[in-house]
C-alpha positions in Angstrom: 145.6 -113.1 212.1 142.6 -115.3 212.5 140.2 -114.6 215.2 140.8 -118.0 216.9 144.6 -117.3 217.2 143.9 -113.9 218.7 141.6 -115.4 221.2 144.1 -118.1 222.0 146.9 -115.6 222.7 144.6 -113.5 224.8 143.5 -116.5 226.7 147.1 -117.6 227.3 148.0 -114.2 228.6 145.1 -114.2 231.0 145.8 -117.7 232.1 149.5 -116.9 232.7 148.5 -114.0 234.9 146.1 -116.2 236.8 148.8 -118.9 237.3 151.3 -116.3 238.6 148.7 -115.1 241.0 148.0 -118.7 242.2 151.7 -119.2 242.8 151.9 -116.1 245.0 148.9 -117.4 247.0 150.4 -120.8 247.4 153.7 -119.3 248.6 151.9 -117.1 251.1 150.0 -120.0 252.5 153.1 -122.1 252.8 152.5 -124.8 250.2 155.7 -126.7 249.5 157.6 -126.1 246.3 157.1 -129.6 245.0 153.3 -129.3 245.4 153.3 -125.9 243.8 155.1 -127.3 240.8 152.7 -130.2 240.6 149.7 -127.9 240.8 151.2 -125.7 238.2 151.5 -128.5 235.8 147.9 -129.5 236.4 146.7 -125.9 235.8 148.7 -125.7 232.6 147.3 -128.9 231.4 143.7 -127.6 232.0 144.6 -124.3 230.4 145.8 -126.1 227.3 142.8 -128.3 227.1 140.6 -125.3 227.4 142.4 -123.4 224.7 142.2 -126.4 222.4 138.5 -126.6 223.0 138.0 -122.9 222.4 140.0 -123.0 219.2 138.0 -126.0 218.0 134.7 -124.2 218.7 136.0 -121.1 216.9 136.9 -123.1 213.9 133.6 -124.9 213.9 131.8 -121.5 214.2 133.8 -120.1 211.4 132.9 -123.0 209.2 129.2 -122.7 210.0 129.3 -119.0 209.3 131.0 -119.5 206.0 128.5 -122.1 205.0 125.6 -119.9 206.1 126.9 -117.0 204.2 127.2 -119.1 201.1 123.6 -120.4 201.5 122.2 -116.9 202.2 124.1 -115.4 199.3 122.7 -117.9 196.9 119.1 -117.6 198.2 119.4 -113.9 198.2 120.4 -113.8 194.6 117.5 -116.0 193.7 115.0 -113.8 195.6 116.4 -110.7 194.1 115.9 -112.2 190.7 112.3 -113.3 191.5 111.4 -110.0 193.0 113.1 -108.1 190.2 115.3 -106.0 192.5 119.0 -105.3 192.5 121.4 -107.9 194.2 122.3 -107.2 197.8 125.7 -105.5 198.3 127.3 -105.2 201.8 128.5 -101.7 202.5 132.0 -101.3 203.8 134.2 -103.9 205.6 132.7 -106.2 208.2 133.3 -109.4 210.1 132.1 -112.8 209.0 129.7 -112.9 211.8 128.2 -109.5 210.9 128.1 -110.4 207.2 126.3 -113.6 207.9 123.8 -111.7 210.1 123.2 -109.1 207.4 122.7 -111.6 204.7 120.3 -113.6 206.8 118.3 -110.6 207.7 118.1 -109.6 204.0 117.0 -113.1 203.0 114.2 -113.0 205.6 113.0 -109.6 204.3 113.1 -110.9 200.7 111.1 -114.0 201.7 108.5 -111.8 203.3 108.2 -109.6 200.3 107.8 -112.7 198.1 105.1 -114.1 200.3 103.2 -110.8 200.4 103.3 -110.5 196.6 102.2 -114.0 196.1 99.3 -113.6 198.6 98.2 -110.3 196.9 98.4 -112.0 193.5 96.2 -114.8 194.7 93.7 -112.4 196.2 93.6 -110.3 193.0 93.1 -113.5 190.9 90.2 -114.5 193.1 88.5 -111.1 192.8 89.2 -111.1 189.1 87.6 -114.5 188.7 84.5 -113.4 190.7 84.0 -110.1 188.7 84.7 -111.8 185.4 82.0 -114.4 186.1 79.5 -111.6 186.9 80.5 -109.4 184.0 81.0 -112.3 181.6 84.5 -111.1 180.6 87.8 -113.0 180.2 90.2 -113.4 183.2 93.2 -111.2 183.6 96.3 -112.6 181.9 99.1 -113.0 184.4 101.6 -115.8 185.3 100.5 -117.2 188.6 103.6 -119.4 189.1 106.1 -116.6 189.2 106.4 -113.7 191.7 104.8 -110.6 190.2 106.7 -107.4 190.0 105.4 -104.3 191.8 104.4 -102.8 188.4 102.5 -106.0 187.5 100.6 -105.9 190.8 99.8 -102.3 190.3 98.3 -103.0 186.8 96.4 -105.9 188.2 95.0 -103.8 191.0 93.9 -101.2 188.5 92.2 -103.8 186.3 90.3 -105.2 189.3 89.3 -101.7 190.3 88.0 -101.0 186.8 86.0 -104.2 186.9 84.4 -103.2 190.2 83.4 -99.8 188.8 82.0 -101.5 185.7 80.1 -103.9 188.0 78.7 -101.1 190.1 77.6 -99.1 187.0 75.9 -102.1 185.4 74.3 -103.2 188.6 72.8 -99.8 189.1 71.6 -99.8 185.5 70.2 -103.3 186.0 68.4 -102.3 189.2 66.8 -99.2 187.5 65.7 -101.2 184.4 64.4 -104.0 186.5 62.3 -101.6 188.6 60.8 -100.1 185.4 60.2 -103.5 183.9 58.3 -104.6 187.1 56.2 -101.4 187.0 55.4 -101.9 183.3 54.5 -105.6 183.9 52.2 -104.6 186.8 50.6 -101.9 184.6 50.2 -104.3 181.8 49.2 -107.1 184.2 51.9 -109.2 182.5 53.3 -112.3 184.1 57.0 -113.2 183.2 56.7 -116.0 180.7 60.3 -116.5 179.5 63.4 -117.7 181.4 65.1 -114.4 180.9 62.1 -112.5 182.3 61.9 -114.8 185.3 65.7 -114.4 185.9 65.2 -110.6 185.8 62.1 -110.4 188.0 62.3 -113.4 190.3 66.0 -114.2 190.9 68.4 -112.5 193.2 69.9 -109.3 191.9 73.4 -110.3 192.8 73.2 -113.5 190.8 72.2 -111.9 187.6 75.0 -111.9 184.9 75.7 -108.3 184.1 77.1 -108.9 180.7 76.7 -106.3 177.9 74.5 -108.7 176.1 72.2 -109.1 179.1 72.0 -105.3 179.6 71.2 -104.8 176.0 68.5 -107.5 176.2 67.1 -105.8 179.3 66.9 -102.5 177.6 65.1 -104.1 174.6 62.6 -105.8 177.0 61.9 -102.5 178.7 61.4 -100.8 175.3 58.9 -103.5 174.3 57.0 -103.2 177.5 57.0 -99.4 177.4 55.8 -99.5 173.8 52.9 -101.8 174.8 52.2 -99.5 177.8 52.2 -96.5 175.5 49.9 -98.2 173.1 47.6 -99.1 175.9 47.7 -95.6 177.3 46.9 -94.2 173.8 44.0 -96.6 173.4 42.7 -95.8 176.8 43.1 -92.0 176.3 41.3 -92.3 173.0 38.5 -94.2 174.6 38.3 -91.5 177.4 38.2 -88.8 174.8 35.4 -90.7 172.9 33.5 -91.1 176.2 33.8 -87.4 177.1 32.6 -86.4 173.6 29.7 -88.8 173.8 28.9 -87.6 177.3 28.7 -84.0 176.0 26.7 -84.9 172.9 24.3 -87.1 174.9 24.2 -84.6 177.8 24.9 -87.3 180.3 24.2 -86.0 183.8 27.1 -85.6 186.3 26.0 -88.3 188.6 26.0 -90.8 185.8 29.5 -89.7 184.8 30.8 -90.1 188.3 29.8 -93.7 188.2 32.7 -94.5 185.8 35.1 -91.9 187.2 37.3 -94.6 188.7 38.3 -95.8 185.2 39.1 -92.4 183.8 42.7 -92.8 184.8 45.3 -95.5 184.3 45.7 -98.0 181.4 45.5 -101.4 183.0 43.7 -104.2 181.2 40.7 -104.0 183.5 40.5 -100.2 183.0 40.7 -100.6 179.2 38.0 -103.2 179.3 35.8 -100.9 181.4 36.3 -98.0 179.1 35.4 -100.1 176.1 32.2 -101.2 177.8 31.3 -97.6 178.5 32.0 -96.6 174.9 29.8 -99.4 173.6 27.0 -98.4 176.0 27.2 -94.7 174.9 27.4 -95.7 171.2 24.2 -97.7 171.6 22.6 -94.7 173.4 23.8 -92.4 170.7 22.0 -94.5 168.1 18.9 -94.2 170.2 19.3 -90.4 170.5 20.5 -89.6 166.9 18.8 -86.2 166.7 20.2 -85.0 170.0 23.7 -86.1 169.1 23.7 -84.4 165.7 22.4 -81.1 167.3 25.2 -81.3 169.8 27.7 -81.7 167.0 26.1 -78.7 165.2 26.7 -76.6 168.2 30.4 -77.5 168.2 30.5 -76.9 164.4 29.2 -73.4 165.0 31.9 -72.8 167.6 34.6 -73.9 165.2 33.1 -71.8 162.4 33.3 -68.8 164.7 36.9 -69.6 165.7 37.9 -70.0 162.0 36.0 -66.9 161.0 33.8 -68.7 158.5 31.6 -66.5 156.3 27.9 -67.2 155.9 28.6 -68.7 152.4 31.2 -71.1 153.9 28.7 -72.2 156.6 26.0 -72.7 154.1 28.3 -74.8 151.9 27.9 -77.7 154.5 24.4 -78.7 153.4 24.0 -81.5 156.0 24.0 -78.9 158.7 20.5 -77.8 157.6 19.1 -81.3 157.0 16.4 -82.7 159.3 16.8 -86.3 158.2 18.6 -87.6 161.4 20.2 -90.8 160.2 23.4 -92.6 160.8 24.7 -91.3 157.4 24.0 -87.7 158.5 25.8 -88.3 161.8 28.8 -89.6 159.9 28.9 -86.5 157.7 28.8 -84.3 160.7 31.6 -86.4 162.4 33.8 -86.1 159.3 33.2 -82.3 159.1 33.9 -81.7 162.7 37.2 -83.7 162.5 38.2 -81.8 159.4 37.3 -78.5 161.0 39.1 -79.4 164.3 42.3 -80.4 162.4 42.1 -77.2 160.3 41.8 -75.1 163.4 44.7 -76.8 165.2 47.0 -76.5 162.2 46.2 -72.7 161.8 45.5 -72.1 165.5 48.3 -69.6 166.0 47.0 -67.5 163.0 43.4 -67.6 164.1 44.4 -66.6 167.6 46.3 -63.6 166.2 43.2 -62.6 164.3 41.1 -63.0 167.5 43.6 -60.9 169.3 43.2 -58.2 166.7 39.4 -58.4 167.0 39.6 -58.0 170.8 42.0 -55.1 170.5 39.8 -53.5 167.8 36.7 -53.7 170.1 38.7 -52.2 172.9 40.0 -49.4 170.6 36.4 -48.6 169.6 35.3 -48.6 173.2 38.1 -46.1 174.1 37.1 -44.0 171.1 33.5 -44.0 172.3 34.5 -43.0 175.8 36.8 -40.2 174.4 33.7 -38.5 172.9 31.7 -38.8 176.1 31.7 -35.4 177.9 31.0 -37.1 181.3 34.5 -38.6 181.2 35.9 -35.2 182.3 34.6 -35.9 185.8 37.8 -37.9 186.2 36.6 -39.8 189.2 39.4 -41.9 190.7 41.9 -41.0 188.0 40.0 -43.2 185.4 40.4 -40.5 182.7 44.2 -40.5 182.9 44.3 -44.3 183.0 42.0 -44.7 180.0 44.1 -42.1 178.0 47.3 -44.1 178.7 45.6 -47.3 177.7 44.2 -45.7 174.6 47.6 -44.2 173.6 49.2 -47.6 174.1 46.5 -49.4 172.1 46.9 -46.8 169.2 50.6 -47.9 169.0 50.2 -51.7 169.4 47.2 -52.1 167.1 49.0 -51.1 163.9 52.0 -53.2 165.0 49.7 -56.2 165.4 48.2 -55.6 162.0 51.7 -55.5 160.4 52.7 -58.8 162.1 49.5 -60.5 161.0 50.0 -59.1 157.5 53.5 -60.7 157.3 52.3 -64.0 158.7 49.3 -64.1 156.4 51.4 -63.4 153.4 53.7 -66.2 154.3 50.7 -68.5 154.9 49.2 -67.6 151.5 52.5 -68.3 149.8 52.7 -71.7 151.4 49.1 -72.7 150.7 48.7 -70.9 147.3 45.4 -69.4 148.4 43.9 -66.4 150.1 43.4 -66.3 153.9 39.9 -65.0 154.4 38.1 -63.8 157.5 34.3 -63.9 157.3 34.6 -64.5 153.5 37.0 -61.6 153.0 40.8 -61.1 152.8 41.9 -60.2 156.3 43.8 -57.1 155.4 40.8 -55.9 153.2 38.6 -56.6 156.2 40.9 -54.5 158.5 41.0 -51.7 156.0 37.2 -51.8 155.8 36.9 -51.7 159.5 39.1 -48.6 159.7 37.1 -46.9 156.9 33.8 -47.7 158.6 35.2 -46.2 161.9 36.3 -43.1 160.1 32.9 -42.6 158.4 31.1 -43.3 161.7 33.3 -40.6 163.4 32.4 -38.1 160.6 28.7 -38.9 160.9 28.8 -38.6 164.7 30.7 -35.4 164.5 28.2 -33.9 162.0 25.3 -35.0 164.1 26.8 -33.3 167.2 27.5 -30.1 165.3 24.0 -30.0 163.9 22.4 -30.8 167.2 24.5 -28.2 169.0 23.9 -25.5 166.4 20.1 -26.1 166.4 19.9 -26.2 170.2 21.9 -23.0 170.5 20.0 -21.2 167.8 16.7 -22.3 169.3 17.6 -20.9 172.8 18.8 -17.5 171.4 16.4 -16.7 168.6 12.9 -15.4 168.0 10.4 -17.9 166.6 7.9 -16.7 164.1 5.1 -19.2 163.8 2.5 -18.3 161.2 -1.1 -18.2 162.0 -3.1 -16.9 159.0 -0.2 -14.6 158.2 0.5 -13.4 161.7 4.0 -14.0 163.2 4.7 -14.7 166.9 8.1 -13.5 168.2 9.9 -14.5 171.3 11.4 -11.6 173.4 14.4 -13.8 174.5 17.4 -13.2 172.3 20.2 -14.8 174.3 20.8 -18.1 176.1 19.6 -18.1 179.7 22.3 -18.4 182.5 23.4 -22.0 183.1 21.1 -23.8 185.5 18.2 -21.3 185.2 15.0 -21.5 183.2 14.3 -19.0 180.5 11.4 -16.6 181.1 9.5 -16.0 177.9 6.3 -13.9 177.1 4.9 -14.2 173.7 2.2 -12.0 172.0 0.3 -13.8 169.3 -2.6 -12.7 167.2 -4.9 -14.9 165.3 -7.5 -17.5 166.2 -6.3 -20.5 164.2 -3.9 -23.1 165.5 -1.4 -24.9 163.3 -2.5 -28.3 161.9 -0.4 -31.4 161.9 3.0 -31.4 160.2 3.2 -32.4 156.6 5.1 -35.7 156.3 8.8 -35.2 155.2 8.9 -31.4 155.4 12.3 -30.4 156.8 12.2 -33.4 159.0 16.0 -33.2 159.7 15.6 -29.9 161.5 12.6 -31.0 163.6 13.9 -34.3 164.9 16.8 -34.2 167.5 17.6 -37.5 169.2 14.3 -38.9 168.3 12.1 -35.9 169.5 10.3 -33.3 167.4 10.8 -29.6 168.3 7.6 -28.0 169.8 8.2 -24.6 168.4 7.8 -22.9 171.8 4.1 -23.8 172.2 3.0 -25.0 175.7 1.4 -28.3 176.1 -2.0 -26.7 176.6 -2.0 -25.3 173.1 -1.3 -28.1 170.7 -0.1 -26.9 167.3 -2.6 -27.1 164.3 -0.3 -26.0 161.5 2.9 -27.6 160.3 6.2 -25.6 160.1 10.0 -26.2 159.8 13.0 -24.6 161.3 16.1 -23.8 159.2 19.0 -23.1 161.5 21.5 -20.4 160.5 24.6 -19.8 162.7 27.4 -17.4 162.0 30.0 -19.9 163.5 28.8 -23.1 161.7 31.9 -23.2 159.6 33.9 -23.6 162.8 31.7 -26.4 164.0 32.0 -28.3 160.7 35.8 -28.0 160.7 37.2 -31.6 160.2 40.2 -30.7 162.4 37.8 -30.5 165.4 38.5 -33.7 167.5 35.6 -35.8 168.8 37.2 -35.6 172.2 37.5 -31.8 172.3 34.2 -31.3 174.1 35.6 -28.3 176.0 36.5 -26.6 172.8 33.0 -27.2 171.5 31.5 -25.6 174.6 33.7 -22.5 174.1 32.4 -22.2 170.5 28.8 -22.5 171.8 29.6 -19.7 174.3 30.8 -17.5 171.5 27.7 -18.2 169.4 25.4 -17.3 172.3 26.9 -13.8 172.6 26.5 -12.9 168.9 23.9 -10.6 167.5 20.3 -11.7 168.1 19.4 -10.9 164.6 21.7 -13.5 163.3 19.9 -16.1 165.5 16.4 -15.7 164.1 15.1 -19.1 162.9 13.4 -19.1 159.6 10.1 -20.9 159.4 8.5 -22.3 156.2 4.8 -22.4 156.0 3.3 -25.7 155.1 -0.2 -25.4 153.7 -2.8 -27.5 155.3 
């Protein structure tokens, strides 16, 4: 049953009830029957008209709803196709009125989505156009007449985001390069002279086209400017080095140097010009002071000779060093030699420094060896003895190791250069071996001197002396060493009237001279000797003193041997004298 029919029946029932109710009221109030019938007819007529009107309206409404549903359904299908979504399906049974309402609501929603997508597409296209113009890249390919899908919008958004990142990265690179270009131009005092340089330096940063080509051109421009700057810096630094060298050679005073101190830094054009003027002035002054300059170079040459361990023959090989004809040609020869020597030292600097380190370690080793043989070191004031012994022990380990390292490096150097590495005109390892051998011989000589000196001194203090005066011998009553710290008491009985004459030259000199002094033979200063004589020392324990195993540093052991010798028989301590005829 249609809805209009249902409404009509419901309305008729309601109106019938209302009519019956009117009749009851009319009867109660006493309205005549004929009037009640008349009024009933009028009411029925009104009810019929009302029902007809209601039915007409319902029919009209139904037609409008059906038409609206058809229109909405058509538009909705179109929108679903444009938006790339599934067609709308009504869930369950519903009335025409509800269906029309749902369709209309869905259409409005679809229209809104379509509008939003179109708006976003337009905005993205505008952003893409702006970014592409700055980056000089082609626009994003998308159909602007159709409604983009959600996936297409997502891809477009990602593309625009990538363009933004690219722009930010290139802009940062552009700003950094521009800043460096401006600094280089200021340093070079260069004014932008091309349209591109003016666009970079003078135009707004946001207006610059950040294309890959422009960025590459920027980098190339910066490299060119930096190269020019480096060349200027190298030229200026060379001029400064030349100025310092001329200052030193000409012995320019400090106050005169300070006058040009302001141009000793930087590399601008005015600085370079000022440096060149100073070089020209110093060169002219050098020509006026040729002898002074050459002598200054010779001092530097001698320093390099020392650093390169040149022998005397190698130094003498440079004949101009000894010339006194101070000319420009002589100066050029010295300049060439100093350049060659300087380069030679720089190339082999590491090797020379290693040799120098060995030399210093060797001198320190010899110093420790000397201190080890010094009896006064046993005072051990402030713990210096223990400290020195530790340093000495450490040096005894490191010195051979350093020699081995240098030996390996020198052998490699000699293989590379096919010639011998010499120090002071001698192969380095031969030089090292010679130094060790000289040290060993010096130790043996010093040991022998100490033994001889100790033996002679001990024998002199514990023996009788028999000087000869016309065949008469004087004996000393003292047969033992005096107690430590006390003076010996001696009484001598001598006969004869002659005094010994002067010593004959060369007679047993080694037994008379100890540390540069000649033994007096026991005579007081008031009785100068008039006859020459010699003392031959004989000690029962000499073999122990001459033992090679006795260390130079074993002074305490040596004192114990002396103590033993002092307690031996006096007869074994008698010093033999040899008469030297006058």
